[in-house]
C-alpha positions as CSV (number, residue, x, y, z in Angstrom):
1,M,-91.5,-108.5,21.1
2,Y,-91.5,-112.3,22.2
3,F,-90.1,-115.1,19.9
4,P,-91.2,-118.6,21.7
5,Y,-89.0,-121.2,19.7
6,L,-90.8,-124.6,19.0
7,R,-89.6,-127.4,17.2
8,G,-92.1,-128.4,14.7
9,R,-93.7,-131.5,16.8
10,Q,-97.4,-132.2,16.5
11,Y,-98.4,-130.8,20.0
12,E,-96.5,-127.9,19.9
13,L,-97.9,-126.7,16.3
14,I,-101.3,-127.7,17.8
15,A,-100.3,-125.5,20.5
16,L,-99.9,-122.6,18.1
17,R,-102.7,-123.3,16.0
18,E,-105.1,-123.0,18.8
19,L,-103.9,-120.0,20.2
20,V,-104.3,-118.3,16.7
21,E,-107.7,-119.9,16.7
22,K,-108.9,-119.0,20.0
23,S,-107.6,-115.0,19.6
24,A,-105.1,-115.6,22.5
25,L,-101.8,-115.1,20.7
26,S,-100.9,-111.2,21.0
27,E,-99.3,-109.1,18.2
28,R,-96.4,-108.8,20.4
29,V,-95.5,-112.3,20.1
30,I,-93.9,-113.8,16.7
31,P,-93.7,-117.8,17.5
32,I,-90.6,-119.4,15.8
33,I,-90.8,-123.0,14.0
34,E,-88.2,-125.3,13.5
35,P,-89.7,-128.2,11.5
36,V,-88.7,-131.6,12.3
37,K,-91.1,-133.3,9.8
38,L,-93.4,-132.4,6.8
39,S,-96.7,-132.8,7.9
40,S,-100.2,-131.8,7.3
41,T,-100.2,-130.4,11.0
42,L,-97.4,-128.0,10.0
43,I,-99.1,-127.0,6.8
44,K,-102.3,-126.5,8.2
45,T,-100.8,-124.4,11.4
46,I,-99.1,-122.0,9.0
47,G,-102.3,-121.8,7.2
48,R,-103.8,-120.4,10.3
49,F,-101.6,-118.2,10.9
50,S,-102.0,-116.2,7.5
51,E,-105.5,-116.8,7.6
52,N,-105.5,-114.7,10.4
53,G,-103.2,-112.1,9.9
54,K,-100.5,-113.6,12.6
55,K,-96.9,-113.2,12.2
56,L,-94.9,-116.7,12.0
57,A,-91.0,-117.3,11.7
58,L,-90.2,-120.3,10.1
59,I,-86.7,-121.8,10.0
60,I,-86.0,-122.8,6.3
61,N,-83.0,-124.9,7.1
62,P,-83.8,-126.7,10.1
63,Q,-81.0,-128.5,11.8
64,V,-83.0,-131.6,13.7
65,G,-85.6,-134.1,12.1
66,S,-86.1,-135.4,9.1
67,F,-87.8,-132.4,7.4
68,R,-85.2,-131.6,4.8
69,E,-85.0,-135.0,3.5
70,E,-88.7,-135.7,3.3
71,L,-88.9,-131.9,1.5
72,E,-86.6,-133.8,-1.2
73,N,-88.4,-137.0,-1.1
74,E,-90.5,-137.5,-4.7
75,S,-93.4,-139.4,-3.1
76,N,-94.2,-137.0,-0.7
77,T,-94.9,-134.2,-3.6
78,P,-98.5,-133.6,-2.8
79,L,-97.6,-132.4,0.6
80,K,-94.6,-130.6,-0.8
81,E,-97.2,-128.3,-3.2
82,K,-99.4,-127.2,-0.1
83,F,-96.4,-126.6,2.0
84,F,-94.8,-124.1,-0.8
85,A,-98.1,-122.7,-1.2
86,V,-98.8,-121.7,2.4
87,V,-95.5,-120.3,3.1
88,K,-95.8,-117.8,0.2
89,S,-97.7,-115.7,2.6
90,P,-96.4,-112.4,3.5
91,F,-96.9,-113.5,6.9
92,I,-94.4,-115.9,7.5
93,I,-91.0,-114.9,7.8
94,E,-88.2,-116.3,6.6
95,T,-85.8,-117.7,9.4
96,H,-81.9,-118.7,9.1
97,L,-80.0,-120.8,11.3
98,F,-76.6,-120.2,11.1
99,N,-74.5,-123.3,10.1
100,A,-71.6,-123.7,7.8
101,H,-73.7,-123.7,5.0
102,S,-74.9,-120.2,5.6
103,E,-73.0,-118.2,3.0
104,Q,-74.4,-120.4,0.1
105,D,-77.7,-120.6,1.5
106,L,-78.7,-117.0,2.0
107,A,-77.2,-116.1,-1.4
108,S,-79.4,-118.4,-2.5
109,M,-82.1,-116.9,-1.0
110,M,-81.5,-113.1,-1.7
111,E,-81.4,-114.5,-5.6
112,K,-84.5,-115.8,-5.8
113,G,-85.8,-112.5,-4.5
114,T,-85.9,-112.3,-0.3
115,R,-84.7,-109.1,0.7
116,P,-82.3,-108.8,3.8
117,D,-84.8,-106.9,6.0
118,N,-87.6,-109.4,5.4
119,I,-85.4,-112.7,7.2
120,I,-84.7,-113.2,10.9
121,T,-81.3,-115.2,11.7
122,I,-80.6,-117.5,14.5
123,C,-77.1,-117.7,16.1
124,R,-76.1,-120.0,18.6
125,N,-72.7,-121.4,17.4
126,R,-70.0,-119.0,18.1
127,D,-67.7,-120.8,15.0
128,F,-70.7,-119.5,12.6
129,V,-71.1,-115.8,14.2
130,I,-68.1,-114.1,11.9
131,K,-69.9,-114.9,9.1
132,Y,-72.8,-112.4,9.9
133,G,-70.9,-109.6,9.1
134,E,-69.4,-110.9,5.7
135,I,-72.9,-111.8,4.5
136,F,-75.0,-108.8,5.7
137,T,-73.4,-105.1,5.1
138,D,-75.6,-102.7,4.1
139,I,-78.9,-104.0,4.8
140,K,-79.7,-105.7,7.9
141,P,-81.9,-108.8,8.7
142,Q,-85.4,-107.8,10.7
143,F,-84.3,-109.8,13.8
144,N,-81.1,-111.6,14.9
145,L,-81.7,-114.4,17.5
146,I,-78.4,-114.8,19.7
147,L,-76.8,-115.8,22.9
148,D,-75.9,-113.8,25.5
149,E,-72.3,-114.0,25.2
150,S,-70.0,-111.3,24.4
151,V,-68.7,-113.2,20.9
152,F,-72.1,-112.7,19.8
153,R,-73.1,-109.0,21.2
154,R,-69.7,-107.8,19.6
155,R,-70.4,-109.4,16.2
156,I,-74.0,-108.8,15.8
157,R,-75.2,-105.6,16.9
158,D,-78.2,-104.6,14.7
159,N,-81.9,-105.4,15.7
160,R,-80.6,-107.9,18.5
161,V,-82.9,-110.8,20.2
162,L,-81.7,-112.2,23.0
163,L,-82.2,-116.3,22.8
164,K,-81.8,-118.2,26.1
165,D,-83.1,-121.8,27.6
166,N,-84.4,-121.1,31.2
167,F,-86.0,-124.2,31.5
168,V,-83.8,-126.7,33.2
169,K,-84.8,-129.9,32.4
170,A,-84.7,-133.0,34.6
171,A,-83.4,-136.3,33.8
172,R,-87.2,-137.8,34.6
173,N,-90.2,-136.3,35.3
174,R,-90.2,-137.6,39.1
175,D,-87.0,-135.7,39.6
176,Y,-88.9,-132.4,39.4
177,A,-89.1,-130.6,42.8
178,D,-92.8,-131.5,43.3
179,N,-94.9,-128.1,44.0
180,I,-91.9,-125.9,44.7
181,D,-91.2,-122.6,42.8
182,E,-88.0,-121.8,40.9
183,P,-86.8,-118.8,39.1
184,F,-87.7,-118.6,35.0
185,S,-86.7,-115.8,33.9
186,D,-86.4,-111.6,34.0
187,D,-86.0,-111.3,30.4
188,H,-89.1,-110.0,29.9
189,I,-88.5,-106.9,32.0
190,Y,-84.5,-105.9,31.0
191,Y,-84.4,-106.8,27.7
192,K,-84.7,-103.2,25.9
193,D,-82.0,-102.1,29.0
194,D,-79.5,-104.9,27.9
195,G,-79.8,-103.5,24.0
196,Y,-82.3,-105.9,23.0
197,K,-85.0,-105.6,20.6
198,G,-87.0,-108.4,21.9
199,F,-86.2,-111.8,23.6
200,A,-87.2,-115.8,22.8
201,D,-87.0,-119.2,24.8
202,Y,-88.1,-122.4,24.3
203,T,-91.3,-122.6,26.5
204,V,-91.6,-125.1,28.9
205,I,-89.8,-127.4,26.5
206,G,-86.2,-126.7,26.4
207,D,-83.7,-126.7,23.6
208,K,-82.9,-130.2,23.7
209,F,-84.4,-132.3,20.9
210,T,-85.4,-135.7,21.3
211,A,-87.3,-137.1,17.9
212,S,-89.7,-139.5,20.0
213,G,-90.7,-139.8,23.6
214,F,-91.6,-143.1,26.0
215,A,-93.9,-143.9,28.6
216,P,-92.9,-142.1,31.9
217,H,-93.0,-143.2,35.6
218,A,-94.5,-139.5,36.6
219,V,-96.7,-137.2,35.2
220,A,-95.3,-133.3,35.5
221,I,-96.9,-130.3,34.4
222,H,-94.9,-127.4,34.2
223,I,-96.5,-123.7,34.5
224,V,-95.1,-120.4,34.1
225,Y,-96.6,-117.1,36.4
226,F,-95.1,-113.6,37.5
227,D,-94.5,-113.3,41.0
228,E,-95.3,-109.9,42.7
229,E,-92.1,-108.3,40.9
230,K,-93.2,-109.5,37.7
231,S,-90.7,-111.9,37.6
232,L,-91.2,-115.3,35.4
233,R,-91.3,-118.2,38.1
234,I,-92.1,-122.1,37.2
235,R,-93.3,-124.7,39.5
236,H,-93.9,-128.3,38.7
237,F,-96.7,-130.5,39.7
238,V,-95.6,-134.2,39.9
239,S,-97.9,-137.1,40.3
240,D,-97.0,-139.4,43.5
241,T,-97.6,-142.9,42.6
242,N,-94.5,-142.9,40.5
243,D,-93.0,-146.6,40.9
244,D,-93.9,-147.8,37.3
245,T,-95.4,-146.9,34.1
246,T,-99.1,-147.7,34.7
247,D,-102.1,-146.1,34.9
248,T,-100.9,-142.8,33.3
249,A,-104.7,-141.3,33.8
250,N,-104.3,-141.7,37.4
251,K,-100.8,-139.7,37.4
252,F,-102.3,-136.9,35.6
253,A,-105.1,-136.8,37.9
254,E,-102.8,-136.4,40.8
255,A,-100.6,-134.1,39.1
256,V,-103.4,-131.6,38.0
257,S,-105.3,-131.6,41.2
258,K,-102.2,-130.1,42.7
259,L,-102.2,-127.6,39.6
260,V,-105.7,-126.6,40.5
261,K,-105.5,-126.3,44.1
262,W,-102.6,-123.9,43.8
263,N,-104.5,-122.0,41.0
264,K,-107.4,-121.0,43.4
265,C,-104.9,-119.0,45.4
266,N,-102.4,-117.7,42.2
267,K,-105.8,-116.9,39.9
268,T,-103.6,-117.4,37.0
269,N,-106.0,-117.1,34.4
270,T,-105.5,-118.5,30.3
271,I,-107.3,-120.5,28.2
272,A,-105.0,-123.5,28.7
273,M,-105.7,-123.1,32.8
274,E,-109.2,-122.6,32.6
275,T,-108.9,-126.4,30.3
276,F,-107.1,-128.0,32.8
277,V,-109.7,-126.7,35.7
278,R,-112.2,-128.4,33.4
279,L,-110.4,-131.9,32.6
280,Y,-109.8,-131.9,36.4
281,E,-113.6,-131.5,37.3
282,D,-114.7,-133.6,34.6
283,E,-112.2,-136.1,35.8
284,K,-110.8,-136.6,32.3
285,Y,-107.5,-137.8,31.0
286,P,-106.7,-136.0,27.9
287,G,-103.4,-137.7,26.8
288,L,-99.5,-136.6,27.8
289,G,-99.8,-134.9,24.3
290,T,-102.1,-132.4,25.3
291,V,-100.4,-132.1,28.8
292,K,-97.5,-130.7,26.9
293,K,-99.8,-128.4,24.6
294,L,-101.7,-126.8,27.1
295,S,-98.3,-126.0,29.2
296,I,-96.9,-124.3,26.0
297,M,-100.3,-122.8,25.4
298,H,-100.1,-120.8,28.6
299,H,-96.8,-120.0,28.9
300,I,-97.1,-118.0,25.8
301,E,-100.5,-116.4,26.2
302,L,-99.0,-115.3,29.8
303,I,-96.4,-113.5,28.3
304,G,-98.1,-111.9,25.4
305,K,-100.6,-110.8,28.3
306,Y,-97.7,-109.2,30.0
307,L,-96.9,-107.1,26.8
308,D,-99.9,-106.1,26.0
309,E,-100.4,-104.5,29.5
310,R,-97.0,-102.9,28.9
311,K,-97.8,-102.0,25.5
312,E,-94.4,-103.2,24.6
313,R,-92.7,-104.1,21.2
Protein backbone atom coordinates (compact mmCIF):
# COMPACT_ATOMS: atom_id res chain seq x y z
CA MET A 1 0.00 0.00 0.00
CA TYR A 2 1.08 3.55 -0.72
CA PHE A 3 0.21 6.47 1.57
CA PRO A 4 0.90 9.90 0.05
CA TYR A 5 1.00 12.41 2.92
CA LEU A 6 -0.39 15.86 2.09
CA ARG A 7 -1.23 18.96 4.08
CA GLY A 8 -4.75 20.14 3.38
CA ARG A 9 -3.95 23.22 1.35
CA GLN A 10 -6.31 24.07 -1.48
CA TYR A 11 -4.48 22.68 -4.49
CA GLU A 12 -3.32 19.57 -2.65
CA LEU A 13 -6.95 18.81 -1.81
CA ILE A 14 -8.05 19.52 -5.37
CA ALA A 15 -5.32 17.16 -6.65
CA LEU A 16 -6.77 14.32 -4.58
CA ARG A 17 -10.34 15.17 -5.51
CA GLU A 18 -9.60 15.20 -9.23
CA LEU A 19 -7.77 11.88 -9.04
CA VAL A 20 -10.94 10.36 -7.57
CA GLU A 21 -13.28 12.12 -10.01
CA LYS A 22 -11.17 11.01 -12.98
CA SER A 23 -10.96 7.40 -11.70
CA ALA A 24 -7.16 7.70 -11.53
CA LEU A 25 -6.67 6.77 -7.86
CA SER A 26 -5.58 3.17 -7.33
CA GLU A 27 -7.26 1.01 -4.68
CA ARG A 28 -3.72 0.40 -3.44
CA VAL A 29 -3.33 4.08 -2.50
CA ILE A 30 -4.68 5.62 0.71
CA PRO A 31 -3.95 9.36 0.80
CA ILE A 32 -3.34 11.00 4.16
CA ILE A 33 -4.55 14.55 4.77
CA GLU A 34 -3.30 16.67 7.65
CA PRO A 35 -5.94 19.43 7.50
CA VAL A 36 -4.55 22.93 7.98
CA LYS A 37 -7.78 24.86 7.47
CA LEU A 38 -11.50 24.19 7.88
CA SER A 39 -12.73 24.88 4.35
CA SER A 40 -15.40 23.94 1.86
CA THR A 41 -12.62 22.47 -0.33
CA LEU A 42 -11.65 20.08 2.48
CA ILE A 43 -15.26 19.04 3.04
CA LYS A 44 -15.92 18.57 -0.69
CA THR A 45 -12.77 16.46 -1.08
CA ILE A 46 -13.67 14.18 1.83
CA GLY A 47 -17.15 13.85 0.39
CA ARG A 48 -15.86 12.79 -3.03
CA PHE A 49 -13.85 9.97 -1.45
CA SER A 50 -16.91 8.68 0.39
CA GLU A 51 -19.19 8.97 -2.64
CA ASN A 52 -16.73 6.97 -4.75
CA GLY A 53 -15.92 4.35 -2.11
CA LYS A 54 -12.28 5.41 -1.80
CA LYS A 55 -10.37 5.26 1.47
CA LEU A 56 -8.92 8.45 2.90
CA ALA A 57 -6.86 8.83 6.08
CA LEU A 58 -7.71 12.05 7.92
CA ILE A 59 -5.45 13.28 10.72
CA ILE A 60 -7.80 14.36 13.50
CA ASN A 61 -5.12 16.11 15.59
CA PRO A 62 -3.13 18.15 13.03
CA GLN A 63 0.01 19.82 14.35
CA VAL A 64 0.26 22.63 11.80
CA GLY A 65 -2.13 25.26 10.44
CA SER A 66 -5.27 26.75 12.00
CA PHE A 67 -7.69 23.83 11.57
CA ARG A 68 -8.12 22.99 15.25
CA GLU A 69 -8.71 26.59 16.26
CA GLU A 70 -11.24 27.05 13.46
CA LEU A 71 -13.04 23.89 14.53
CA GLU A 72 -13.52 25.40 18.01
CA ASN A 73 -14.70 28.77 16.68
CA GLU A 74 -18.48 29.10 17.08
CA SER A 75 -18.72 31.35 14.03
CA ASN A 76 -17.77 28.36 11.87
CA THR A 77 -20.79 26.29 12.95
CA PRO A 78 -22.22 25.69 9.42
CA LEU A 79 -18.86 24.41 8.12
CA LYS A 80 -18.31 22.38 11.28
CA GLU A 81 -21.64 20.61 10.86
CA LYS A 82 -20.84 19.72 7.25
CA PHE A 83 -17.37 18.52 8.25
CA PHE A 84 -18.59 16.24 11.03
CA ALA A 85 -21.24 14.85 8.69
CA VAL A 86 -18.80 13.81 5.94
CA VAL A 87 -16.17 12.31 8.27
CA LYS A 88 -18.70 9.76 9.59
CA SER A 89 -18.22 7.76 6.39
CA PRO A 90 -16.70 4.26 6.79
CA PHE A 91 -14.23 5.19 4.06
CA ILE A 92 -12.64 7.91 6.22
CA ILE A 93 -9.97 6.46 8.51
CA GLU A 94 -9.27 8.37 11.72
CA THR A 95 -5.54 9.02 11.91
CA HIS A 96 -3.54 10.11 14.96
CA LEU A 97 -0.22 11.95 15.09
CA PHE A 98 1.71 10.93 18.19
CA ASN A 99 2.39 13.88 20.49
CA ALA A 100 2.58 14.79 24.17
CA HIS A 101 -1.21 14.36 24.54
CA SER A 102 -1.59 11.03 22.73
CA GLU A 103 -2.69 9.01 25.77
CA GLN A 104 -5.60 11.34 26.52
CA ASP A 105 -6.52 11.87 22.86
CA LEU A 106 -6.55 8.18 21.98
CA ALA A 107 -8.40 7.26 25.16
CA SER A 108 -11.07 9.81 24.23
CA MET A 109 -11.35 8.33 20.72
CA MET A 110 -11.85 4.82 22.09
CA GLU A 111 -14.39 5.99 24.65
CA LYS A 112 -16.43 7.31 21.74
CA GLY A 113 -16.41 3.85 20.15
CA THR A 114 -13.43 3.99 17.78
CA ARG A 115 -11.72 0.59 17.59
CA PRO A 116 -7.91 0.65 17.66
CA ASP A 117 -7.73 -1.60 14.59
CA ASN A 118 -9.75 0.97 12.62
CA ILE A 119 -7.25 3.79 13.04
CA ILE A 120 -3.88 4.77 11.62
CA THR A 121 -1.08 6.21 13.75
CA ILE A 122 1.89 8.31 12.69
CA CYS A 123 5.01 8.58 14.83
CA ARG A 124 7.80 10.92 13.68
CA ASN A 125 9.17 11.95 17.07
CA ARG A 126 11.33 9.57 19.10
CA ASP A 127 10.22 11.27 22.33
CA PHE A 128 6.70 9.91 21.85
CA VAL A 129 7.37 6.44 20.42
CA ILE A 130 7.40 4.87 23.91
CA LYS A 131 3.72 5.75 24.27
CA TYR A 132 2.77 3.27 21.55
CA GLY A 133 3.38 0.18 23.73
CA GLU A 134 1.65 1.80 26.69
CA ILE A 135 -1.52 2.59 24.72
CA PHE A 136 -1.85 -0.37 22.35
CA THR A 137 -1.58 -3.65 24.23
CA ASP A 138 -3.91 -6.24 22.70
CA ILE A 139 -5.55 -4.67 19.63
CA LYS A 140 -3.15 -2.90 17.28
CA PRO A 141 -3.83 -0.06 14.81
CA GLN A 142 -4.56 -0.87 11.19
CA PHE A 143 -1.35 0.84 10.08
CA ASN A 144 1.51 2.59 11.88
CA LEU A 145 3.59 5.08 9.90
CA ILE A 146 7.11 5.34 11.29
CA LEU A 147 10.52 6.65 10.30
CA ASP A 148 13.09 4.07 9.21
CA GLU A 149 15.14 4.31 12.39
CA SER A 150 15.91 1.60 14.93
CA VAL A 151 14.22 3.38 17.85
CA PHE A 152 10.90 3.31 15.95
CA ARG A 153 11.29 -0.23 14.59
CA ARG A 154 12.06 -1.63 18.05
CA ARG A 155 9.06 -0.02 19.71
CA ILE A 156 6.52 -0.41 16.91
CA ARG A 157 6.53 -3.88 15.35
CA ASP A 158 2.97 -4.21 14.09
CA ASN A 159 1.54 -3.17 10.71
CA ARG A 160 4.42 -0.81 10.03
CA VAL A 161 4.47 1.64 7.11
CA LEU A 162 7.72 3.32 6.11
CA LEU A 163 7.46 7.13 6.10
CA LYS A 164 10.20 9.10 4.34
CA ASP A 165 10.62 12.58 2.92
CA ASN A 166 12.27 11.84 -0.43
CA PHE A 167 11.94 15.34 -1.86
CA VAL A 168 15.13 17.38 -1.51
CA LYS A 169 13.72 20.89 -1.27
CA ALA A 170 15.80 23.80 -2.55
CA ALA A 171 15.70 27.24 -0.95
CA ARG A 172 14.52 28.79 -4.22
CA ASN A 173 13.01 27.41 -7.43
CA ARG A 174 15.96 28.65 -9.47
CA ASP A 175 18.27 26.55 -7.27
CA TYR A 176 16.97 23.24 -8.64
CA ALA A 177 19.24 21.50 -11.13
CA ASP A 178 17.48 22.24 -14.41
CA ASN A 179 16.60 19.23 -16.57
CA ILE A 180 18.89 16.96 -14.54
CA ASP A 181 18.00 13.52 -13.17
CA GLU A 182 18.19 12.81 -9.44
CA PRO A 183 17.35 9.67 -7.44
CA PHE A 184 14.02 9.84 -5.61
CA SER A 185 13.10 6.50 -4.01
CA ASP A 186 13.31 2.70 -4.09
CA ASP A 187 10.87 2.21 -1.21
CA HIS A 188 8.15 0.88 -3.53
CA ILE A 189 10.47 -1.97 -4.52
CA TYR A 190 11.88 -3.02 -1.14
CA TYR A 191 9.34 -2.06 1.53
CA LYS A 192 8.09 -5.63 1.97
CA ASP A 193 11.62 -7.03 2.15
CA ASP A 194 12.34 -4.51 4.90
CA GLY A 195 9.38 -5.66 6.99
CA TYR A 196 6.83 -2.98 6.12
CA LYS A 197 3.23 -3.33 4.97
CA GLY A 198 3.39 -0.13 2.97
CA PHE A 199 5.35 3.01 2.24
CA ALA A 200 4.58 6.71 2.49
CA ASP A 201 6.09 9.98 1.33
CA TYR A 202 5.31 13.68 1.02
CA THR A 203 5.07 13.47 -2.80
CA VAL A 204 6.94 16.31 -4.55
CA ILE A 205 6.06 18.85 -1.85
CA GLY A 206 8.22 17.70 1.04
CA ASP A 207 7.59 17.63 4.78
CA LYS A 208 8.26 21.30 5.52
CA PHE A 209 5.03 23.28 5.99
CA THR A 210 4.68 26.92 5.01
CA ALA A 211 1.39 28.70 5.59
CA SER A 212 1.64 31.10 2.65
CA GLY A 213 3.38 31.34 -0.69
CA PHE A 214 5.25 34.12 -2.45
CA ALA A 215 5.95 35.31 -5.97
CA PRO A 216 8.88 33.21 -7.25
CA HIS A 217 11.72 34.33 -9.47
CA ALA A 218 11.53 30.99 -11.28
CA VAL A 219 8.91 28.37 -12.15
CA ALA A 220 9.93 24.78 -11.44
CA ILE A 221 7.95 21.66 -12.41
CA HIS A 222 8.91 18.53 -10.43
CA ILE A 223 8.23 15.24 -12.22
CA VAL A 224 8.97 11.71 -11.00
CA TYR A 225 9.38 8.77 -13.36
CA PHE A 226 10.61 5.17 -13.36
CA ASP A 227 13.98 4.23 -14.79
CA GLU A 228 14.70 0.86 -16.42
CA GLU A 229 15.21 -0.75 -13.00
CA LYS A 230 11.85 0.65 -11.78
CA SER A 231 13.57 2.99 -9.34
CA LEU A 232 11.86 6.35 -8.99
CA ARG A 233 13.84 9.34 -10.20
CA ILE A 234 12.92 13.01 -10.25
CA ARG A 235 13.57 15.70 -12.81
CA HIS A 236 13.15 19.46 -12.32
CA PHE A 237 12.13 21.59 -15.27
CA VAL A 238 13.06 25.20 -14.48
CA SER A 239 12.39 28.44 -16.33
CA ASP A 240 15.25 30.48 -17.82
CA THR A 241 14.34 34.15 -17.30
CA ASN A 242 14.69 34.19 -13.53
CA ASP A 243 16.09 37.61 -12.70
CA ASP A 244 12.85 38.98 -11.21
CA THR A 245 9.28 37.98 -10.34
CA THR A 246 7.58 39.42 -13.42
CA ASP A 247 5.90 37.51 -16.26
CA THR A 248 5.25 34.23 -14.48
CA ALA A 249 3.26 33.03 -17.49
CA ASN A 250 6.36 33.19 -19.68
CA LYS A 251 8.40 31.40 -17.01
CA PHE A 252 5.85 28.59 -17.02
CA ALA A 253 6.01 28.41 -20.83
CA GLU A 254 9.80 27.99 -20.63
CA ALA A 255 9.59 25.24 -18.01
CA VAL A 256 6.72 23.30 -19.55
CA SER A 257 8.36 23.33 -22.99
CA LYS A 258 11.33 21.46 -21.49
CA LEU A 259 8.97 18.99 -19.83
CA VAL A 260 7.08 18.28 -23.05
CA LYS A 261 10.29 17.83 -25.04
CA TRP A 262 11.64 15.40 -22.43
CA ASN A 263 8.39 13.43 -22.29
CA LYS A 264 8.39 12.81 -26.04
CA CYS A 265 11.25 10.41 -25.35
CA ASN A 266 10.28 9.24 -21.88
CA LYS A 267 6.57 8.75 -22.72
CA THR A 268 5.25 8.97 -19.18
CA ASN A 269 1.48 8.61 -19.41
CA THR A 270 -0.70 10.12 -16.70
CA ILE A 271 -3.69 12.44 -16.69
CA ALA A 272 -1.52 15.23 -15.32
CA MET A 273 1.12 14.76 -18.00
CA GLU A 274 -1.56 14.91 -20.70
CA THR A 275 -2.76 18.18 -19.14
CA PHE A 276 0.76 19.65 -19.13
CA VAL A 277 1.09 18.79 -22.83
CA ARG A 278 -2.28 20.35 -23.62
CA LEU A 279 -1.37 23.55 -21.74
CA TYR A 280 1.86 23.75 -23.72
CA GLU A 281 0.12 23.22 -27.05
CA ASP A 282 -2.61 25.76 -26.22
CA GLU A 283 -0.04 28.23 -24.83
CA LYS A 284 -2.03 28.62 -21.63
CA TYR A 285 -0.77 29.49 -18.15
CA PRO A 286 -2.95 27.81 -15.48
CA GLY A 287 -1.45 29.47 -12.39
CA LEU A 288 1.18 28.17 -9.97
CA GLY A 289 -1.39 26.36 -7.82
CA THR A 290 -2.45 24.24 -10.78
CA VAL A 291 1.19 23.48 -11.60
CA LYS A 292 1.63 22.09 -8.07
CA LYS A 293 -1.68 20.23 -8.31
CA LEU A 294 -0.67 18.51 -11.56
CA SER A 295 2.74 17.50 -10.20
CA ILE A 296 1.08 15.89 -7.17
CA MET A 297 -1.52 14.12 -9.32
CA HIS A 298 1.19 12.77 -11.62
CA HIS A 299 3.18 11.44 -8.67
CA ILE A 300 0.27 9.63 -7.02
CA GLU A 301 -1.19 8.20 -10.23
CA LEU A 302 2.21 6.93 -11.39
CA ILE A 303 2.92 5.03 -8.18
CA GLY A 304 -0.62 3.67 -8.12
CA LYS A 305 -0.19 2.29 -11.64
CA TYR A 306 3.06 0.60 -10.59
CA LEU A 307 1.36 -1.11 -7.64
CA ASP A 308 -1.58 -2.16 -9.80
CA GLU A 309 0.76 -3.76 -12.33
CA ARG A 310 2.55 -5.61 -9.54
CA LYS A 311 -0.78 -6.41 -7.86
CA GLU A 312 0.79 -5.38 -4.56
CA ARG A 313 -0.92 -4.43 -1.33
